[in-house]
C-alpha positions in Angstrom: -24.4 16.0 -24.2 -25.2 19.4 -25.5 -21.7 20.7 -25.8 -20.8 19.7 -22.3 -19.2 16.3 -23.1 -15.7 17.5 -22.2 -16.8 18.6 -18.7 -18.9 15.5 -18.2 -16.0 13.1 -19.0 -13.5 15.2 -16.9 -16.0 14.8 -14.0 -16.2 11.1 -14.5 -12.4 10.8 -14.7 -11.9 12.8 -11.6 -14.5 10.8 -9.7 -12.9 7.6 -10.8 -9.4 8.8 -9.8 -10.7 9.8 -6.3 -12.4 6.4 -5.9 -9.2 4.6 -6.8 -7.2 6.8 -4.5 -9.7 6.0 -1.6 -9.2 2.3 -2.2 -5.4 2.3 -2.5 -4.5 4.9 0.2 -5.3 2.7 3.2 -3.3 -0.2 1.7 -0.3 2.1 1.3 -0.7 3.3 4.9 -1.0 -0.3 6.2 2.2 -1.3 4.5 4.0 1.7 5.8 2.8 1.0 9.4 3.8 -2.7 9.2 7.3 -1.8 7.9 7.7 0.7 10.7 6.6 -1.8 13.3 9.0 -4.5 11.9 11.8 -2.0 12.0 11.0 -1.0 15.6 10.8 -4.7 16.6 14.2 -5.4 15.0 15.7 -2.4 16.7 14.3 -3.5 20.1 15.7 -7.0 19.7 19.2 -5.7 18.8 19.2 -3.3 21.8 18.0 -5.9 24.2 20.6 -8.4 22.9 23.5 -6.0 23.6 
């Protein structure tokens, strides 16, 4: 690689990390939204039952 192997592998690693983050991030957000909705629903049920 003509002395640039370190930079090439760093670039590949960074690109792979960004791709993994782009795959995982929406799943984390979906779980957080679903938990928030479930919490809100439980709260509304407890308020309406009172």
